[in-house]
C-alpha positions as CSV (number, residue, x, y, z in Angstrom):
1,X,-39.2,51.4,3.2
2,X,-36.7,53.9,2.5
3,X,-35.9,55.5,-0.8
4,X,-32.4,54.9,-2.0
5,X,-30.0,57.3,-3.0
6,X,-29.9,56.5,-6.7
7,X,-26.2,58.2,-7.4
8,X,-24.1,55.6,-9.6
9,X,-21.0,54.6,-8.1
10,X,-17.9,56.0,-9.4
11,X,-15.0,54.2,-8.6
12,X,-11.4,52.7,-9.7
13,X,-9.0,49.9,-8.5
14,X,-6.4,50.2,-6.6
15,X,-3.9,47.8,-4.6
16,X,-4.5,47.3,-1.0
17,X,-3.3,45.4,2.1
18,X,0.2,44.5,2.7
19,X,2.5,42.3,0.3
20,X,2.2,38.6,1.0
21,X,5.0,36.2,0.8
22,X,5.2,36.3,-2.6
23,X,5.3,39.8,-2.4
24,X,1.9,40.4,-4.0
25,X,-0.8,42.9,-3.2
26,X,-4.7,42.4,-3.5
27,X,-6.6,44.4,-6.1
28,X,-9.7,46.5,-4.5
29,X,-12.6,48.0,-6.2
30,X,-13.1,51.4,-4.5
31,X,-16.5,53.4,-5.2
32,X,-18.1,56.3,-4.0
33,X,-22.0,56.0,-3.2
34,X,-24.5,57.3,-0.6
35,X,-21.8,59.9,0.3
36,X,-18.9,57.6,1.4
37,X,-16.3,55.3,-0.4
38,X,-16.9,51.8,-0.3
39,X,-14.1,49.3,-0.6
40,X,-14.5,45.7,-2.2
41,X,-11.8,43.0,-2.6
42,X,-11.6,41.2,-5.4
43,X,-9.6,38.5,-3.9
44,X,-7.3,38.8,-6.9
45,X,-3.2,39.2,-5.9
46,X,-0.6,40.4,-8.4
47,X,2.9,41.6,-8.3
48,X,3.0,45.6,-7.9
49,X,5.1,46.0,-11.0
50,X,2.4,44.1,-13.0
51,X,-0.3,46.8,-11.9
52,X,-0.8,50.1,-14.2
53,X,-2.4,52.4,-11.9
54,X,-3.0,54.7,-14.5
55,X,-4.7,52.7,-16.8
56,X,-6.5,50.7,-14.0
57,X,-5.5,47.5,-15.2
58,X,-2.8,44.7,-15.1
59,X,0.3,45.0,-17.7
60,X,0.2,42.9,-20.7
61,X,3.4,41.1,-19.3
62,X,1.3,39.5,-16.5
63,X,0.5,36.1,-18.2
64,X,-3.3,36.5,-17.2
65,X,-3.6,40.1,-17.9
66,X,-6.4,39.9,-20.3
67,X,-8.5,37.3,-18.1
68,X,-8.1,39.5,-15.0
69,X,-8.9,42.8,-16.8
70,X,-11.6,41.3,-18.5
71,X,-13.2,40.2,-15.1
72,X,-12.4,43.5,-13.2
73,X,-14.5,45.5,-16.1
74,X,-17.2,42.8,-15.5
75,X,-17.2,43.4,-11.7
76,X,-17.6,47.3,-12.2
77,X,-20.1,46.9,-14.8
78,X,-22.5,44.7,-12.6
79,X,-22.2,47.0,-9.8
80,X,-23.4,50.1,-11.9
81,X,-26.0,47.7,-13.6
82,X,-27.2,46.8,-9.6
83,X,-27.2,50.6,-8.7
84,X,-29.6,51.5,-11.6
85,X,-31.7,48.7,-11.2
86,X,-32.3,49.4,-7.4
87,X,-35.4,51.3,-7.2
88,X,-36.1,50.7,-3.3
89,X,-34.5,49.3,-0.4
90,X,-36.7,46.9,1.9
91,X,-34.9,45.9,5.1
92,X,-35.0,42.1,6.1
93,X,-37.3,43.2,8.9
94,X,-39.7,45.1,7.0
95,X,-39.9,42.5,4.5
96,X,-40.7,39.8,6.8
97,X,-43.3,41.9,8.5
98,X,-44.9,42.6,5.1
99,X,-44.9,39.0,3.8
100,X,-46.1,37.1,6.9
101,X,-48.8,40.2,7.4
102,X,-48.0,40.5,11.3
103,X,-50.3,43.2,12.8
104,X,-50.1,44.8,16.1
105,X,-50.5,43.1,19.4
106,X,-53.1,45.3,20.3
107,X,-55.4,43.5,17.6
108,X,-56.6,40.5,19.6
109,X,-57.6,39.0,16.2
110,X,-54.1,38.9,14.8
111,X,-52.5,36.2,17.1
112,X,-49.9,34.3,15.8
113,X,-51.3,31.0,17.6
114,X,-54.6,31.5,15.1
115,X,-52.5,31.2,11.9
116,X,-52.9,28.2,9.8
117,X,-49.8,26.2,9.6
118,X,-50.1,26.1,5.4
119,X,-50.4,30.0,5.0
120,X,-47.5,31.0,7.3
121,X,-45.6,28.1,5.3
122,X,-46.2,29.7,2.1
123,X,-45.2,33.2,3.3
124,X,-42.1,32.2,5.0
125,X,-41.3,30.3,1.7
126,X,-42.1,33.7,-0.6
127,X,-39.5,35.6,2.3
128,X,-36.8,33.3,1.7
129,X,-36.9,33.3,-1.8
130,X,-37.3,37.1,-1.9
131,X,-34.3,37.5,0.5
132,X,-32.4,35.4,-2.1
133,X,-32.0,32.4,0.4
134,X,-32.5,30.0,-2.5
135,X,-33.4,30.3,-6.0
136,X,-36.8,30.2,-8.1
137,X,-36.5,26.2,-8.5
138,X,-36.2,25.4,-4.9
139,X,-38.9,28.2,-4.0
140,X,-41.2,26.3,-6.7
141,X,-40.6,22.8,-5.3
142,X,-41.1,23.8,-1.9
143,X,-44.8,25.7,-2.8
144,X,-45.6,22.6,-4.5
145,X,-44.8,20.7,-1.2
146,X,-47.0,23.1,0.8
147,X,-50.0,22.8,-1.6
148,X,-49.8,18.9,-1.1
149,X,-50.1,19.6,2.6
150,X,-52.7,21.6,2.2
151,X,-54.7,19.2,0.0
152,X,-54.3,16.7,3.0
153,X,-55.5,19.2,5.3
154,X,-58.6,19.8,3.2
155,X,-59.5,16.1,2.3
156,X,-58.2,13.6,4.6
157,X,-57.0,15.3,8.0
158,X,-59.4,14.0,10.7
159,X,-59.5,17.1,12.9
160,X,-59.2,20.7,13.1
161,X,-56.9,22.6,10.5
162,X,-53.4,22.8,12.0
163,X,-52.6,26.2,13.7
164,X,-49.8,27.5,15.9
165,X,-52.2,26.9,18.6
166,X,-52.9,23.1,18.0
167,X,-49.7,21.9,16.4
168,X,-48.4,18.5,17.5
169,X,-46.3,15.5,16.3
170,X,-49.5,13.3,15.4
171,X,-50.5,15.7,12.6
172,X,-47.3,15.1,10.7
173,X,-47.6,11.4,11.7
174,X,-50.8,11.5,10.0
175,X,-49.5,13.3,6.8
176,X,-46.7,10.7,6.5
177,X,-49.4,7.8,6.6
178,X,-51.3,9.6,4.1
179,X,-48.5,9.7,1.6
180,X,-47.7,6.1,2.1
181,X,-51.0,4.7,2.0
182,X,-53.1,7.3,-0.2
183,X,-50.5,8.6,-2.3
184,X,-48.5,5.3,-2.6
185,X,-45.3,7.2,-2.1
186,X,-42.3,4.5,-1.7
187,X,-39.3,6.8,-1.2
188,X,-38.8,8.1,2.4
189,X,-36.3,10.5,1.0
190,X,-39.2,12.0,-1.2
191,X,-41.5,12.1,1.8
192,X,-38.7,14.0,3.9
193,X,-38.5,16.5,1.2
194,X,-42.2,17.2,1.7
195,X,-41.9,18.1,5.3
196,X,-38.7,20.5,5.0
197,X,-41.0,23.8,4.2
198,X,-43.4,22.9,6.6
199,X,-40.7,22.3,9.5
200,X,-38.6,25.4,8.3
201,X,-42.0,27.5,8.8
202,X,-42.2,26.3,12.3
203,X,-38.3,27.1,13.0
204,X,-38.5,30.6,11.6
205,X,-41.8,31.4,14.0
206,X,-39.7,29.8,16.9
207,X,-36.5,32.3,15.8
208,X,-38.7,35.0,15.4
209,X,-40.5,34.6,19.1
210,X,-43.8,33.7,17.5
211,X,-43.9,30.1,19.1
212,X,-42.1,28.3,21.7
213,X,-39.2,26.3,20.8
214,X,-40.2,23.7,23.4
215,X,-43.3,23.4,21.1
216,X,-41.6,22.5,17.8
217,X,-38.8,20.5,19.2
218,X,-40.0,17.1,19.0
219,X,-41.6,18.0,15.3
220,X,-38.8,19.5,13.5
221,X,-36.8,16.4,13.7
222,X,-39.2,14.0,13.0
223,X,-38.0,12.8,9.7
224,X,-38.2,9.3,8.5
225,X,-34.8,7.2,8.7
226,X,-34.2,6.6,5.3
227,X,-31.6,3.7,6.0
228,X,-30.8,1.4,8.9
229,X,-27.8,2.2,11.0
230,X,-25.4,-0.6,10.6
231,X,-23.1,-1.4,13.6
232,X,-19.6,-3.4,12.4
233,X,-17.1,-4.4,14.5
234,X,-15.1,-4.4,11.6
235,X,-14.9,-0.7,10.5
236,X,-11.8,-0.9,8.2
237,X,-14.1,-0.5,5.2
238,X,-15.6,2.7,6.7
239,X,-14.7,6.0,7.1
240,X,-13.5,6.3,10.7
241,X,-13.9,9.3,13.0
242,X,-10.7,10.3,13.9
243,X,-10.5,12.2,17.5
244,X,-8.3,12.8,20.5
245,X,-8.8,11.3,24.0
246,X,-8.9,13.6,27.0
247,X,-5.7,12.4,27.9
248,X,-4.3,13.0,24.5
249,X,-6.0,16.6,24.3
250,X,-4.1,17.7,27.6
251,X,-1.3,16.2,26.5
252,X,-1.4,18.2,23.0
253,X,-2.4,21.4,24.9
254,X,0.6,21.5,27.1
255,X,2.8,20.5,23.9
256,X,1.6,23.3,22.0
257,X,2.4,26.0,24.9
258,X,6.1,25.6,24.1
259,X,5.6,26.3,20.2
260,X,7.7,29.2,19.2
261,X,6.4,30.2,15.9
262,X,3.6,32.7,16.4
263,X,1.7,31.5,13.6
264,X,1.7,27.9,14.8
265,X,0.4,29.4,18.0
266,X,-2.7,31.4,16.2
267,X,-3.6,28.2,14.3
268,X,-3.6,26.3,17.8
269,X,-5.8,28.7,19.2
270,X,-8.4,28.4,16.5
271,X,-8.3,24.5,17.2
272,X,-8.8,24.7,20.7
273,X,-11.8,27.2,20.4
274,X,-13.2,24.9,17.9
275,X,-13.2,22.3,20.6
276,X,-14.2,24.5,23.5
277,X,-17.0,26.0,21.5
278,X,-18.9,22.9,20.9
279,X,-17.3,21.5,17.9
280,X,-17.6,24.5,15.8
281,X,-16.8,24.0,12.3
282,X,-13.6,25.3,10.6
283,X,-15.4,27.4,8.1
284,X,-17.4,29.0,11.0
285,X,-14.0,29.8,12.8
286,X,-12.6,31.7,9.8
287,X,-15.8,34.0,9.6
288,X,-16.4,34.3,13.1
289,X,-16.9,37.9,14.2
290,X,-16.9,39.6,17.2
291,X,-20.4,40.9,17.0
292,X,-21.3,37.2,17.2
293,X,-19.8,36.8,20.8
294,X,-21.8,37.9,23.9
295,X,-19.2,38.5,26.2
296,X,-21.4,39.0,29.0
297,X,-23.6,35.7,28.9
298,X,-20.5,33.8,27.2
299,X,-22.2,32.5,24.5
300,X,-21.9,32.3,20.4
301,X,-24.5,33.3,18.1
302,X,-23.6,32.9,14.5
303,X,-25.1,31.9,11.1
304,X,-23.4,28.6,9.9
305,X,-21.4,28.8,6.9
306,X,-22.3,25.1,5.7
307,X,-26.3,25.3,6.5
308,X,-26.8,28.7,6.4
309,X,-28.9,28.8,9.7
310,X,-28.3,29.6,13.1
311,X,-27.8,27.0,15.8
312,X,-31.0,25.8,17.5
313,X,-29.3,26.3,20.6
314,X,-27.1,29.3,21.9
315,X,-23.4,27.8,21.8
316,X,-22.1,28.0,25.6
317,X,-18.4,29.2,25.5
318,X,-16.4,27.9,28.6
319,X,-13.4,29.6,30.4
320,X,-11.0,28.0,27.7
321,X,-12.8,29.7,24.9
322,X,-13.2,33.2,26.8
323,X,-9.4,33.0,27.7
324,X,-8.6,32.6,24.0
325,X,-11.2,35.4,22.9
326,X,-9.8,37.9,25.6
327,X,-6.2,37.2,24.3
328,X,-7.4,37.8,20.6
329,X,-8.9,40.7,21.8
330,X,-5.6,42.5,23.3
331,X,-3.9,41.1,19.9
332,X,-6.5,43.8,18.1
333,X,-5.4,42.3,14.8
334,X,-8.8,42.7,13.1
335,X,-11.8,44.9,13.9
336,X,-14.3,42.6,12.5
337,X,-13.0,39.0,11.9
338,X,-11.7,37.1,15.5
339,X,-9.1,35.0,14.4
340,X,-8.0,37.5,11.5
341,X,-8.3,34.9,8.5
342,X,-10.2,37.5,6.2
343,X,-9.8,41.2,5.6
344,X,-12.1,43.6,7.5
345,X,-14.1,44.6,4.3
346,X,-14.7,40.8,3.1
347,X,-18.1,40.0,1.4
348,X,-19.3,36.9,3.0
349,X,-22.3,37.2,1.1
350,X,-20.2,36.4,-2.1
351,X,-20.7,32.8,-1.8
352,X,-18.2,32.0,-4.7
353,X,-15.4,34.5,-3.3
354,X,-16.3,32.8,0.3
355,X,-15.7,29.4,-1.1
356,X,-12.4,30.2,-2.8
357,X,-11.2,32.1,0.6
358,X,-12.5,29.0,2.8
359,X,-10.7,26.5,0.7
360,X,-7.3,28.4,0.5
361,X,-7.5,28.8,4.5
362,X,-8.8,25.2,5.1
363,X,-5.7,23.9,3.3
364,X,-3.1,26.2,5.2
365,X,-4.7,25.5,8.6
366,X,-4.7,21.9,8.3
367,X,-1.1,21.5,6.9
368,X,0.0,23.4,9.8
369,X,-1.8,21.1,12.6
370,X,-0.7,18.3,10.6
371,X,3.1,19.0,11.2
372,X,2.5,20.0,14.7
373,X,0.7,16.9,15.4
374,X,3.2,14.7,13.9
375,X,6.0,16.7,15.6
376,X,3.9,16.1,19.0
377,X,3.9,12.1,18.3
378,X,0.2,11.8,18.2
379,X,-1.3,8.8,16.7
380,X,-3.3,10.8,14.3
381,X,-3.0,13.7,12.0
382,X,-4.9,16.4,13.3
383,X,-7.0,18.6,11.3
384,X,-9.4,21.2,12.2
385,X,-12.2,18.5,12.1
386,X,-10.5,16.3,14.8
387,X,-11.4,19.2,17.3
388,X,-15.2,18.8,16.5
389,X,-14.9,14.9,16.6
390,X,-13.1,14.8,20.0
391,X,-15.7,17.3,21.3
392,X,-18.8,14.9,20.2
393,X,-16.9,11.8,21.4
394,X,-16.1,13.2,24.9
395,X,-19.7,14.3,25.1
396,X,-21.2,10.9,24.1
397,X,-19.0,9.3,26.7
398,X,-20.1,11.7,29.3
399,X,-23.6,10.9,28.7
400,X,-25.0,14.0,26.6
401,X,-27.9,13.0,24.8
402,X,-27.9,12.7,20.8
403,X,-30.6,15.2,20.4
404,X,-28.6,17.7,22.5
405,X,-25.2,16.9,20.7
406,X,-27.0,17.2,17.0
407,X,-28.4,20.6,18.3
408,X,-24.9,21.7,19.4
409,X,-22.9,20.5,16.5
410,X,-25.4,22.2,13.8
411,X,-26.7,18.9,12.4
412,X,-30.0,19.3,10.2
413,X,-31.3,16.4,12.3
414,X,-30.3,13.7,14.9
415,X,-30.1,11.1,11.7
416,X,-26.9,12.6,10.8
417,X,-25.5,12.7,14.3
418,X,-26.5,9.0,14.7
419,X,-24.8,7.8,11.4
420,X,-21.5,9.7,12.1
421,X,-21.0,8.6,15.6
422,X,-22.6,5.2,15.4
423,X,-19.8,3.3,16.7
424,X,-19.4,5.4,19.8
425,X,-23.4,5.2,20.5
426,X,-22.9,1.5,20.3
427,X,-19.9,1.4,23.1
428,X,-22.1,3.9,25.3
429,X,-25.0,1.8,25.2
430,X,-22.8,-1.4,26.0
431,X,-21.2,0.2,29.1
432,X,-24.7,1.5,30.3
433,X,-26.3,-1.7,30.4
434,X,-23.4,-3.3,31.8
435,X,-23.6,-0.9,34.6
436,X,-27.2,-1.7,35.2
437,X,-26.5,-5.6,34.9
438,X,-23.8,-5.1,37.4
439,X,-26.2,-3.7,39.8
440,X,-26.2,-5.9,43.0
441,X,-29.5,-6.1,45.0
C-alpha cells in the first residue's frame, strides 16, 4: 500500500483540440495534482466565441449554457470530493493478493491446488466488487449462489470437497442434477446464473496462472442449453447474418485501393483489420491501444469493451493485420489509440462517456462503409459487423471448431456462437457428411 498525496486538485477549464467541422472545440478540465497537470475531456464541444475564459463558463448566448455550466461545476466538485475522500491507494495487484490470501511459494502449505473452490470463489467475488467491476446487488446475488454451492458441498456431494487439485466437470454435473432433483429448480436460465461466479473464479485462477487453462476449458462453458436450436430453410422471418464471401472480400479489398479520400481509406483499414484480427468488434477497434499489440509475437491482448473481460485465447495477427499496424505506426497520428478515433487522454473507465463516444463513432464509420460498399456494387450494405461475420463464416467453412471460433470471437459461451451461425453450421454438417458418404471403397 502507498500513501496518496492528499493535495486537493486546483484546476480550470480550457478549450483544447483543433476545431471540428462545425468550428467547435472541446472543453477540458485541467487540474494540478501530485506535482503535475492532469487533463480530462468533458466530451462537450462548443463554438470558441461562446466560451468565457475569464469566468470559466459558457456564455449565456449559448442555448445550453445553463445546463453545461451546471455540469462543469458538478464535475469539478465530484473530483474534489474524490480526492478528499481518498486516504489510501491500493493497487489492483496488491488488492488481489490481499483478498485471495496468496502466500509465498516457499511455503508448501500455500499451494493453490489445495484451496477450496468455494472459498476462492468468495474471495474473487469480493475482489471484483471492491475493484468496481460490478455493484452491490450483483455481488450479493453471486454471494448467495456461491453459498448455495457450498451447501451442496456440505450435504449432498458424493466425494471430496472441490479444490483446484481435483476439479472436474462431473462435480458441476452433479450440482446441476441437485438443483433439478432436490431444489426442484425448473429454470435452466436460473441454474446457469448459479454457475457464473464459480466459473468466473476458475477463469480468474487461469488468467492468474494458478491453474492450467486446459483444466478449466471443458468446465467453464458447461452451461445448460436454454433453448433448442431451430434450423429453418426459410430464414426470411429471422435476422440474417450479413457477410462477404472470399471472392467478394478480395474484390472489395482491391476496389478500396483506388479510394482517393484519406478518411475513407482510414475507415477501410479499420474494417479489414477487424477481419484480419479474428472478427474484432468495432468498439474494440475504436479503443485499441498500442500497448495491446505485441509486435514481436504478432498477437493482440485486450479487455473487450462489451464483455469487460480478456479473450480466452490470444488473438493472432496475420500479415494483413500487421501491415495495417505498421502503416499506422508510421502515420504517428496518436501515441495511445491505434486508429486515432479518441483523444490521447480519453478516460475509457468512464462508461457513460465511452458509450456516447462509441455510439457517435460507430454511426460515422458505418455511414462511410455503406457509401463505399454501395459505390463498389456489393450485394449487401457493409458495416463493421460484416467484417466480424465474414471472418466467422469463412472460419466455419474452413473447418474451425465452434469452440475455438467462440474463443476468438470473445463470446461468453459456445451457445452464443451456435445461435448466431446456426445456418452455416447446418450447411457445414451437410457437406462433411456428404463427403463421407461419397467415399468409395
